[in-house]
Residue, then its C-alpha position, 0 to 999 in steps of 0.5 A: m500500500a505504501i508504494l501506491f501512496i508514494p506518488v500521491y503524497t509526494y507529487e506536490l513536494v517534488m513537482k513544485n520544489v525540485p527543478n525539472a533538470v533534477i527530475l530528468w536526471i533521476g529518471v535517466l539514471a533510473v532507466v539506465i539502472i533498470n537496463v543495466l541490472a535487468p534481469v534480477e535473479s531471485i534467491n530461490k530461482l537462479i536463471d541461466e544465460e539464455e533466460r538472462r538474455y531473453y528477460a533483458r530483451v523483454t525489460h529493454c522493450i518494456t522500459a522503452l515503451q514506458v519512457c515513450v508513454l512518459i514523454i507523451f504524458c510529460l507534454a500533456l498530463q503531468d499527474y500521470f507523468y509523475a505516477g509513471y516516473v515514480s514507478i520507474v524510480l521505484v523499480a530501479v531502487f528495488m532492482v538495486m536492493g534485489k541485486i544486493a540481496v542476491k549477491r549477499y545470500v547466493q554464493 
């Protein structure tokens, strides 16, 4: 539930007080993190090289599509843009956390 409320309660704070350049750089960094770290293995299910290539390709396609949609929303619907933007940033944060967890617990 907290993930659903993050965009709702941070919209005013971020969109009114943070410069657009900072928002853009955080978004670009999040997309780069997603594309570099994808796919993230689970502690319970490790993936082989073929699966890694397949899931990386799928991730790149989905991320590109979402970025295109965000660009359209940025031009017209800023409320929707922010919700999509926060989702990309949260995915990047959780991917980093997942990589740390797998690296720590899987030898």
